[in-house]
Each structure stands twice: as structure tokens, then as C-alpha cells.
C-alpha positions as CSV (number, residue, x, y, z in Angstrom):
1,M,0.0,0.0,0.0
2,I,1.3,3.4,-0.9
3,S,1.7,5.6,2.2
4,N,1.5,9.3,2.9
5,D,5.3,9.3,3.3
6,D,5.6,7.8,-0.2
7,L,3.5,10.6,-1.6
8,L,5.6,13.3,0.2
9,D,8.8,11.7,-1.1
10,L,7.4,12.1,-4.6
11,V,6.4,15.7,-4.0
12,N,9.7,16.7,-2.4
13,A,11.8,15.0,-5.1
14,S,11.0,17.8,-7.7
15,P,13.1,16.4,-10.6
16,D,13.7,18.8,-13.5
17,L,12.5,16.1,-15.9
18,A,10.3,13.2,-15.0
19,V,7.8,10.7,-16.4
20,S,4.8,9.6,-14.4
21,L,2.8,6.6,-15.6
22,Y,-0.5,5.2,-14.2
23,L,-2.4,2.1,-15.3
24,P,-5.1,-0.2,-14.0
25,T,-3.8,-3.7,-13.6
26,Q,-5.3,-7.1,-14.0
27,R,-4.6,-9.5,-11.2
28,L,-5.7,-13.0,-12.4
29,G,-5.5,-15.3,-15.3
30,R,-4.9,-14.5,-19.0
31,E,-6.0,-10.9,-18.4
32,T,-2.7,-10.2,-16.8
33,R,-1.2,-10.2,-20.4
34,Q,-2.9,-6.8,-20.8
35,N,-0.7,-5.2,-18.2
36,P,2.6,-5.0,-20.1
37,I,0.8,-4.1,-23.3
38,M,-0.7,-1.1,-21.5
39,L,2.7,-0.1,-20.2
40,K,4.1,-0.2,-23.8
41,N,1.4,2.1,-24.9
42,L,2.1,4.5,-22.1
43,R,5.8,4.4,-22.8
44,T,5.0,5.5,-26.4
45,Q,2.8,8.4,-25.1
46,A,5.6,9.5,-22.7
47,R,8.2,9.4,-25.6
48,E,5.9,11.6,-27.7
49,Q,5.6,14.1,-24.9
50,L,9.3,14.2,-24.3
51,D,9.9,14.8,-28.0
52,A,7.4,17.7,-27.9
53,L,9.5,19.2,-25.1
54,D,12.5,19.0,-27.5
55,R,14.5,16.8,-25.2
56,P,17.5,15.1,-26.8
57,A,16.7,11.6,-28.1
58,A,19.5,10.1,-26.0
59,E,18.1,11.7,-22.8
60,T,14.7,10.4,-23.6
61,E,15.9,6.8,-24.2
62,A,17.9,6.8,-21.0
63,L,15.0,8.1,-19.0
64,L,12.6,5.4,-20.4
65,A,15.2,2.5,-20.4
66,P,14.2,0.9,-17.1
67,L,10.7,0.2,-18.5
68,E,12.1,-2.3,-21.0
69,V,13.1,-4.8,-18.3
70,L,9.8,-4.2,-16.4
71,I,7.7,-4.9,-19.6
72,E,9.4,-8.3,-20.0
73,D,9.2,-9.3,-16.3
74,H,6.5,-12.0,-16.4
75,D,6.6,-12.7,-12.7
76,F,6.1,-9.0,-11.8
77,W,2.9,-8.8,-13.8
78,Q,1.5,-11.9,-12.1
79,N,1.7,-10.2,-8.6
80,Q,-0.3,-7.0,-8.9
81,E,-2.9,-5.1,-7.0
82,D,-5.7,-3.1,-8.8
83,G,-3.5,-0.2,-10.1
84,L,0.1,0.7,-10.7
85,A,2.1,3.9,-10.6
86,I,5.6,4.2,-12.1
87,F,7.8,7.2,-11.8
88,L,11.0,7.8,-13.8
89,D,13.7,10.5,-13.4
90,G,17.4,10.7,-13.7
91,D,17.9,8.6,-10.6
92,G,16.0,5.6,-11.9
93,M,12.5,4.2,-11.4
94,R,10.0,4.1,-8.5
95,I,7.1,1.6,-8.6
96,H,4.0,1.7,-6.4
97,K,1.3,-0.9,-6.5
98,L,-2.1,0.8,-5.8
99,P,-5.1,-0.5,-4.0
100,A,-7.6,0.8,-6.5
101,P,-7.8,1.1,-10.3
102,V,-6.5,4.3,-11.9
103,A,-7.0,5.7,-15.4
104,E,-4.2,5.1,-18.0
105,T,-2.1,8.2,-17.8
106,A,1.3,9.3,-19.0
107,V,2.7,12.7,-18.1
108,A,6.2,14.0,-18.9
109,G,7.7,17.2,-17.6
110,A,9.1,18.8,-14.5
111,G,8.3,17.0,-11.3
112,F,6.2,13.9,-10.8
113,H,2.5,14.0,-11.5
114,I,0.6,13.0,-8.4
115,T,-3.1,14.0,-8.9
116,P,-4.2,10.4,-9.7
117,L,-2.9,9.4,-6.2
118,L,-4.9,12.0,-4.3
119,P,-8.2,10.1,-4.3
120,L,-6.4,7.1,-2.9
121,M,-4.7,9.2,-0.2
122,D,-7.7,11.3,0.7
123,R,-8.2,10.6,4.4
124,N,-6.2,7.5,3.8
125,A,-3.8,7.9,6.7
126,P,-3.5,4.4,8.2
127,C,-5.0,3.6,11.5
128,L,-3.7,0.9,13.8
129,V,-5.8,-2.0,15.0
130,M,-5.0,-3.8,18.3
131,A,-6.8,-7.1,18.5
132,M,-6.3,-8.6,21.9
133,T,-7.3,-11.5,24.0
134,A,-5.7,-13.1,27.1
135,D,-4.1,-15.6,24.8
136,T,-2.7,-13.3,22.1
137,V,-2.2,-9.7,21.0
138,Q,-1.9,-8.7,17.4
139,V,-1.4,-5.3,15.8
140,W,-2.5,-4.4,12.2
141,R,-2.1,-1.3,10.0
142,A,-5.3,-0.5,8.1
143,T,-6.4,1.9,5.5
144,R,-9.8,2.1,3.8
145,F,-8.5,-0.3,1.2
146,G,-7.1,-3.1,3.3
147,I,-5.2,-4.3,6.4
148,E,-1.8,-5.8,6.9
149,P,0.0,-7.1,10.0
150,L,2.4,-4.8,11.8
151,E,5.2,-6.4,13.7
152,V,5.7,-4.8,17.1
153,P,8.8,-6.1,19.0
154,D,8.6,-6.9,22.7
155,L,4.9,-7.3,23.0
156,P,4.0,-10.1,25.5
157,A,2.7,-13.1,23.6
158,S,-0.1,-13.8,26.2
159,V,-0.9,-13.5,29.9
160,E,1.1,-16.8,30.3
161,D,4.1,-15.1,28.8
162,L,4.5,-12.8,31.8
163,D,7.4,-13.5,34.2
164,G,6.7,-14.7,37.6
165,E,4.5,-17.4,39.1
166,A,1.4,-17.3,41.1
167,D,1.9,-16.1,44.7
168,Y,-1.4,-17.6,45.8
169,E,-1.5,-20.4,48.4
170,A,-4.7,-22.2,49.4
171,P,-6.1,-21.7,52.9
172,V,-5.0,-24.2,55.5
173,N,-7.1,-25.5,58.3
174,S,-5.9,-25.3,61.9
175,H,-7.2,-26.0,65.4
176,G,-8.7,-23.1,67.2
177,A,-6.9,-22.0,70.2
178,G,-7.6,-24.2,73.3
179,R,-9.7,-26.6,71.3
180,P,-7.5,-29.6,70.4
181,R,-9.0,-31.8,67.7
182,T,-7.7,-34.7,65.7
183,G,-9.8,-34.4,62.5
184,G,-9.8,-31.8,59.8
185,H,-13.6,-31.6,59.6
186,G,-15.0,-28.3,60.7
187,M,-11.6,-26.6,61.3
188,P,-11.7,-22.9,60.7
189,K,-9.7,-21.5,57.7
190,T,-7.2,-19.2,59.4
191,Q,-4.6,-18.2,56.9
192,V,-4.2,-17.1,53.2
193,F,-0.9,-16.1,51.6
194,G,-1.1,-13.8,48.6
195,D,-4.1,-12.8,46.5
196,S,-7.2,-14.8,45.9
197,P,-7.3,-16.7,42.5
198,E,-9.6,-14.0,41.0
199,E,-7.5,-11.2,42.3
200,W,-4.4,-12.8,41.0
201,R,-5.9,-13.4,37.5
202,K,-7.0,-9.7,37.3
203,G,-3.6,-8.5,38.4
204,R,-1.9,-10.6,35.8
205,L,-4.3,-9.3,33.1
206,V,-3.7,-5.7,34.1
207,E,0.0,-6.2,33.8
208,Y,-0.4,-7.9,30.5
209,V,-2.5,-5.0,29.1
210,R,-0.1,-2.5,30.6
211,R,2.9,-4.0,28.9
212,S,1.1,-4.4,25.6
213,A,0.0,-0.8,25.7
214,S,3.4,0.5,26.6
215,G,5.1,-1.6,23.9
216,L,2.8,-0.4,21.2
217,A,3.0,3.3,22.3
218,A,6.8,3.1,22.2
219,H,6.9,1.5,18.8
220,V,4.7,4.2,17.1
221,A,6.0,7.1,19.1
222,G,7.6,8.7,16.1
223,E,4.7,8.0,13.8
224,P,1.5,8.2,15.9
225,A,-1.8,7.0,14.3
226,D,-5.4,6.5,15.4
227,L,-5.9,3.3,17.2
228,V,-8.9,1.0,17.0
229,I,-9.2,-1.6,19.8
230,V,-10.9,-4.9,19.1
231,A,-11.3,-6.8,22.3
232,D,-13.9,-8.0,24.9
233,A,-15.3,-5.6,27.4
234,E,-12.7,-6.3,30.2
235,I,-9.6,-6.1,28.1
236,G,-10.9,-3.2,26.0
237,G,-11.8,-1.3,29.1
238,Q,-8.3,-1.7,30.5
239,L,-6.7,-0.6,27.2
240,R,-9.0,2.5,27.1
241,N,-7.7,3.4,30.5
242,A,-4.0,2.8,29.7
243,E,-2.2,6.1,30.0
244,A,0.3,5.1,27.2
245,L,-2.5,5.0,24.6
246,A,-4.6,7.9,25.8
247,D,-3.8,10.1,22.8
248,L,-4.2,7.4,20.2
249,I,-7.5,5.6,20.8
250,A,-10.2,6.4,18.3
251,G,-12.7,3.7,19.3
252,H,-13.3,0.2,20.7
253,V,-15.1,-2.6,18.9
254,E,-16.3,-4.8,21.7
255,T,-16.0,-8.4,20.5
256,N,-13.7,-11.5,20.7
257,P,-11.1,-10.9,17.9
258,A,-10.2,-14.6,18.0
259,A,-13.3,-15.3,16.0
260,L,-12.6,-12.7,13.3
261,S,-11.0,-13.0,9.9
262,E,-8.7,-10.3,8.4
263,A,-11.6,-9.0,6.5
264,D,-13.7,-8.8,9.7
265,L,-10.9,-6.9,11.5
266,H,-10.7,-4.5,8.5
267,A,-14.5,-4.0,8.7
268,A,-14.3,-3.4,12.4
269,A,-11.6,-0.7,11.9
270,R,-13.6,1.0,9.2
271,S,-16.8,1.0,11.4
272,V,-14.8,3.3,13.7
273,M,-12.8,5.3,11.3
274,E,-15.2,6.0,8.5
275,P,-17.6,8.2,10.6
276,I,-14.5,10.1,11.9
277,E,-13.2,10.7,8.4
278,L,-16.5,11.8,7.0
279,R,-17.0,14.2,9.9
280,A,-13.6,15.7,9.3
281,R,-14.4,16.2,5.6
282,E,-17.7,17.8,6.4
283,D,-16.2,20.1,9.0
284,S,-13.6,21.2,6.4
285,L,-16.2,21.9,3.8
286,E,-18.3,23.8,6.3
287,R,-15.3,25.9,7.2
288,L,-14.7,26.6,3.5
289,Q,-18.4,27.7,3.0
290,A,-18.3,29.9,6.1
291,H,-15.2,31.7,4.9
292,L,-16.6,32.2,1.4
293,G,-19.9,33.4,2.9
294,R,-18.2,36.0,5.2
295,G,-15.8,37.1,2.5
296,D,-13.1,37.4,5.1
297,G,-10.2,36.7,2.7
298,L,-9.5,33.3,4.2
299,A,-10.9,31.3,1.3
300,C,-10.5,31.6,-2.4
301,T,-11.7,29.9,-5.6
302,D,-9.8,32.0,-8.2
303,P,-7.2,29.8,-9.9
304,A,-4.5,32.4,-10.1
305,E,-4.9,33.5,-6.5
306,L,-5.1,29.9,-5.4
307,V,-1.9,28.8,-7.2
308,A,-0.1,31.8,-5.9
309,A,-1.2,31.1,-2.4
310,A,0.0,27.5,-2.8
311,H,3.4,28.7,-3.9
312,A,3.6,31.0,-0.9
313,G,2.7,28.2,1.6
314,R,-0.6,29.9,2.5
315,I,-3.0,27.0,1.9
316,D,-4.3,25.1,4.9
317,Q,-6.9,22.9,3.1
318,L,-7.1,22.4,-0.7
319,F,-10.3,21.1,-2.3
320,L,-10.2,19.7,-5.8
321,A,-13.4,18.8,-7.7
322,D,-13.2,15.2,-8.8
323,G,-12.6,15.0,-12.5
324,A,-12.0,18.7,-13.0
325,S,-9.3,19.7,-15.5
326,L,-7.5,22.9,-14.9
327,H,-4.5,23.8,-17.1
328,G,-2.5,27.0,-17.5
329,T,1.0,28.5,-16.9
330,F,1.7,30.2,-13.6
331,D,4.5,32.7,-13.4
332,A,5.8,32.6,-9.8
333,E,7.6,36.0,-10.2
334,T,4.7,38.0,-11.5
335,G,1.9,35.9,-9.9
336,L,0.1,35.9,-13.3
337,L,-1.7,32.9,-14.8
338,S,-1.9,32.5,-18.6
339,E,-2.9,29.7,-21.0
340,G,-0.6,26.8,-21.0
341,P,-0.2,23.0,-20.5
342,Q,0.6,22.9,-16.8
343,D,-1.8,20.9,-14.6
344,L,-2.7,23.6,-12.1
345,A,-4.5,21.2,-9.7
346,D,-1.4,19.0,-9.5
347,Q,0.8,22.0,-9.0
348,A,-1.4,23.4,-6.2
349,A,-1.7,20.0,-4.5
350,Q,2.1,19.5,-4.5
351,M,2.8,22.9,-3.1
352,T,0.1,22.4,-0.5
353,L,1.4,19.0,0.6
354,R,5.0,20.3,0.6
355,T,4.1,23.1,3.1
356,G,2.1,20.9,5.4
357,G,-1.4,21.5,4.1
358,G,-4.2,19.0,3.5
359,T,-5.9,18.0,0.3
360,W,-9.4,16.8,-0.4
361,I,-11.0,15.3,-3.5
362,V,-14.7,16.2,-3.4
363,E,-17.7,15.9,-5.7
364,P,-18.2,19.0,-7.9
365,D,-21.5,19.9,-6.2
366,H,-19.6,20.4,-2.9
367,L,-17.9,23.5,-4.4
368,P,-19.5,26.6,-5.8
369,E,-20.9,26.2,-9.3
370,G,-18.2,26.2,-12.0
371,V,-15.4,26.0,-9.4
372,G,-12.8,23.3,-10.0
373,M,-10.7,24.0,-6.9
374,A,-10.9,26.0,-3.7
375,A,-8.8,26.6,-0.6
376,I,-8.9,27.6,3.0
377,L,-6.0,30.0,3.6
378,R,-3.8,30.2,6.6
379,Y,-3.7,34.0,6.3
């Protein structure tokens, strides 16, 4: 799965000359033969675009050369997801398998073309799923497209994996003072060492949860993410109260994860995250409409102003209408926009991401009529 970090790496690379190729891929059977054929067609389109840029033939061939080996790699084409993105520059080739189909696209020019990735990344920051019982704890990384296991070192394997033995000793019978007897029947129970069995069980479970929570928190400290807990009421309640996870937990699905498949765990994660993501999207759109309604200068829909704001690092949230095509040439020195071949939406998205802003792909009816992109400005 392509990550947000992968996207930022592409944005920050900014090569002077690059080729970006996108294609939907077939995963099974004889249909997989279509994959290299599509790539050949895209290579031809890229070559034509490079020729139109008056690039030397030798430079063009060197840039496209890595595709030749890939086209002939039979095993590669048998192990695909639903889409593929290939990026070429002077340093070689980058390949990203995509979790959803993309339109066949070839773009040659300065920088990588990232717009086809944005619908896949839109609120696609991965969440973590912690599926826990007394017998096992597993951690997964999930997006809206799928789920994959995440190896977290030093997590206890189970309650039984904890160090130490039970400190419980059963009650013993003894004679009451001054009442000598020879049988055990009826003797009072006068001493207990350690916790009762139930108290001991709970103590061990609390320690197991504490170690698991601390281990996960330490592992993701540099890259925090929303956490969905999948556990029964007792373990889930203890995890929700764990101080180490206090800033991560997005929700708790109360069930026994041992009975769930990977698909079920993914569905459980989405049941928590999807409403949160939709609410964030709606909140952002409401903010945009409020700024536009007030006319306070903190929102814009004019392409020239918007692209200029993106270059200046002023965009907090960028909204692109799905399917909108916006082309032109922006002069960063004069701030003027004229007719030209540049993909303005791609340009604005890259500058927004590079300066820490967020991007949203929205249906056209969520933006004012006739508007292809809009933005909430930082100032």
C-alpha cells in the first residue's frame, strides 16, 4: 500500500524532468497479459511528450530505459494489485502498487504527476488495529482499502508469557486456640498467603495489558496514528484506561477478535474510522463555505490567486473537484496565470502538501458552481 510518506517523497523529489505513468492492472488469469501491453502504450505516449519538449533523443531513451526490463518481467505482472504507478527520473524508477484502479495516464515534464494518487490518499492515513485476548495480542495497519499485520517487538505473547509465578497459596485448616481436635472436619480457615485466585488473575491481566499498551506506544512514538481496539469488554476497558495509549485511541469494537478474519478486522476498523473521516471532511467543507460566505479573505476559488497562495505556503486545506481539468501556466515571479499546458491542480496539490497543508477530492457539487478548486488559507 502506498503511504502518505511515499506521496511526500514524490512531492519533495521535484526532478527537473520526470515521467509519471499510471495504469489499471489485471490480477488474475490470462487478463494479466494486458498489463505489459498497457505499459508499452504509455511508454509511447511518454516518448511523444518528451519529443514535444525538445528533449535530446539520447536523454529520452535513457529516461525510459528501465521500462524495458519491467515490460518483459513476467513474474512481476502476475503479482499486482488493482493499479500501478511508475515514476522515472534521472535517478531511476520508482514503482508503487495501488489498492484501486486508476486511469491510464502518461505525463512527462518537470516534477512527478501526483493527482491520480490523491483520491487514494484522501483521508487514507493508516490507523492501527489492536486485536487482543488473554491468549494473544496482534497489531495491524489498516487503510480504507485493506489491512496488513504490523510487527511490534517486545509485546507479550499472552498472559502466560509474563514473568513470575502465582503467589497464591490455598487456605490451610488449623485447630482453634484451646480446642484440640484430631480431625480436619470443621476446622476454621485461618490463613491465606497472597491474592485470591480471581485477584491474581485480574492482576496478571492488568500487567499484560499495561505491557502491551506501553510496547505499542513506544513502537509508534515517532509516527502516531489513530488506534482501534478490538477486544472484549474487560480487556478493551483496560486498554482504554491505559495512559500510554490515551492520545491514540479512536474507538473500541467490543467483540472477541479470535473469531474474526482479516476481512472482519478491517470492517471493524472501518466502522470506527469512516464516521470520523466523514465528519472531518464535512467540517472542512463547512469551514470553507463559512469563509466564502463571510468574504473574510481566508478562502479563495480564483485559480490564479489559489496557485499563488499554494506557492507562498498559505493553503491550509485544498479542495479539488473530482474530474476537474485545470491547465495553464503560472509565473511565480509576477503571480500571473496564462494559458498553458501545466496541470494547475497537480501543482497546487504538490505545493500544499510540501508546506504541510491537506488535500481533499470532493464531488463537484460540494464546491460553488463552476469552481474546480478552492482553498482555506492560513492567512
